[in-house]
N, C-alpha and C positions, 0 to 999 in steps of 0.2 A: 407620635402615635395617632392612628386614624380616629376621627371623631364621627359619631353618628347620632342623629336626632331620631327619637322614637317616642311617640306620644302615648306613654303608658307609665304607670308607677313602677319603680324598681325597689327591691329590698335586698339587704345584705345576704349573700350566700343563697339566695332563692333563684333557681333557674327560671328563665322566662324566654318565650319565643318572640323574636322581633317581627315587625310587620313584614308583609310580603315584599314590598319595595326595598326596604332596608336589607332584608335577607338576600334578595336577588343581587343587590349591589355588592354585598360582602362576598357572596359565594361565586357568582357568575362573572361579575365585572372585575373585582379586585383579586379574586381567587385566593382569599384568605383560607387558613387551615385550622384544624382543631388545635385548641390551646393557644392560638394567637391572641394577643392582648389588644384591647381597644378601649376607647372612651365613649360612653353613651350619656345622653342628656335628654330630658323630657320637657324642657322649656319653663320649668317652674323655679329654676335657680340651682346652681351647683351642677356637678356631673359625677358619673360613676366610672371608676376603673374596673374593667371587667375582662373576662376571657371567654373564648368560644368553647362551649361545652359539646355541641353537636352541630353537624351540617347535613341537612336533608335535601330532598329535591326542591322543596319550596320554602322551607323554613330553616332559619339559623337560630339556635338556642345559645344564650349566654348566661354566665353566672357573675353577678356584680361582686367584686372583691372588696372594695371600700369606697366610701363616699368622699368626694373632694368638695369641700364647702368654699367655693371660690365665686366671686361676682365680678364679671368683666363689663357689665353694663354701666354706662356713665351715670353719675349721681343725679343729674338733671335730665329727665326724659325730654327728648325733642320729637314731637309728632310732626312728621313731614307731610304736607299736602302737595301732591305732585301731579300736574296735568299729564294726560296720556301722551306718550311719545311714540313715534313710528318705529316699528321693527325691533331689531336687537338692541337699539339704543335704550329702550325701556328696560330691558333686562340689565343693561349696564348700570343705569341710574339706580335701580333697586339694589343690585348687588353691592355697589360701592357705598351707597348710603347705609346699608346694613353693616358693612365692614366698619363704617365710621360711627356706628352706635345709634342709628335712628331707632326710636321706641315703637313707632307704628307708621303706617302709610295710609293716607287717604287719597285715593286717585280722584282726579277731577276732569270734568269737561268745561272748557272755557270758550270764549268767542273765537279764539284763534287756535283751538285744538283741532288738528287735522284728522285725528283718529276717532272713529265713532264705532262703538261695539255694542251689541245687544244679543240677547237670547243665548243659544248654545255656543256661539262663537265667543261671547263674553265669558261664559262659564269656563270654557276651556282655557282662555287666557288667564283668568283669575287663578285657576289651579296651577297653571304653569308659573305664574309670577310668585305665588306663595312658595313653590318649590325652589325657585331661584333664591328667595330669601333664606329658606332652610339650608340650602347648600352653602350659601355665604356664611351662615352661622357656624356650620360644621367646619368651614375652612378657617375662619378668623378667631374662633374661640368664644364667641357669644353663646351664653347658655339660656338666654331668653329670646324666643323667636318673635320678631315684630309681625303683627297681623297686617295683611294687605286688604284694605276695605274697598268694596265695590264702588265704582265711580259715582260721584255726585256732580250735579251742576254747581258751579262756583257759588251762585247765589244761595243755594240750599246749604252749602258748607258754611258760608259766612253767617247764616242765621242760627247755627248751632252755638250752644254755650261753650266757650273755651276759657279754661282757667289758666292763669299765669301770663307770661309775656307773649304777645302776639306780633309776629313779624311778617312783612311781605317784602321780598327782594325785588328791586327794580333798578335797572341801570340809571345812573345820573343822580341818584339820591345821595345824601350824605352818609358816611360810614356810621355804624352804630357804636356808641360809647361802650367800652369794655365794662364799665361799672354796671351798666344795665344788665349785662349778661351774667356778671358775677353774683348779683344779688337775687336772681330769680330761681325758683324751684321747679319750674316747668315752662316749656317753650312750645308754641305752635308756629311752625315755620311754613310759609306759603311761597313756593318757588314757581317761576313763570313757565309758560308754554313756549313752544318753538317760535311762535309769532309774537310773543310778548303779551302783556295784559293790555286791554283796551282802556281808554280814559275812563269810561263808565265803570269798569271793573275796579280800577284803582280807587275811584271815588267811593264805591260801595265798600271796598275793603277798609278804607280809612274811616268811614262812618261806623264800621263794625269794630273799630278799635285796633286794627292792624297797623303797626308802625312801619312806614317804608324806610328802607335802607339799601345800601349798595356796598359791594366789596371794592369797587373802584369804577373807573370810567369804561372799562372794557365790557363788552357784551359776551357773556359766556353761552355756550350751547346749553340747551335744556338739560341734557343728560350729564353735563359737566357741572352745572351750577349747583345742583343738589349736594353733591359730595364736597364741592369747594365751600359752600355755605356751612356745612356741618364741621368741616375742618377748621374754619375760621372761628366758629363758636367754641370748640374745644380748646383752641389755642388761647382765646381770650379768657376762658375760665380756668386754664391751667390743668386741663384733664387730658 
């Protein structure tokens, strides 16, 4: 059954108009019809089984039929700090990390980050990237939408307070003990840019309490590393 995110409250048997973007996708792109059934969620947990009550030129109205109290978000939130990546590879990194259960994304500028965005161009990309995450949630079954935060310089990110286990991925380091992952309740995961972290950045991260580790001796692409790291964490935790 098709799933759609719409940022508004839903109530049992109370008809509601969906947002313009969601309505357009349902009526113009998917060509769904009156009385077709669908799933809607608003990002606060759970989802609603609903049906289409009316289809207008700009608005689709649905009626929630019953609430499904299901939680697909991993029990340990992993907040992923991800340097900006060129082109569609950034979309891929966000999409796959969302599918693998990332709780939030903090975008970063590092010494070896090749992408530099500001002003209107940055605003447009942020809107686009948040939509990439929403679409990934609709596809994979996640009911809570990770927020994509505006890029920070790595030094500013490291100065923020971070609760729980703090990890920085760097090729050549030792693997992380599974026991460290199994006992934590929250993880802040720092993944590297396309050119890798500089020595000064690694030293600063270590001084800020980030523990270096590696999946192995291979150097993964920036867009691949994030999803590989998340998959390894869930495997170690048995989730």
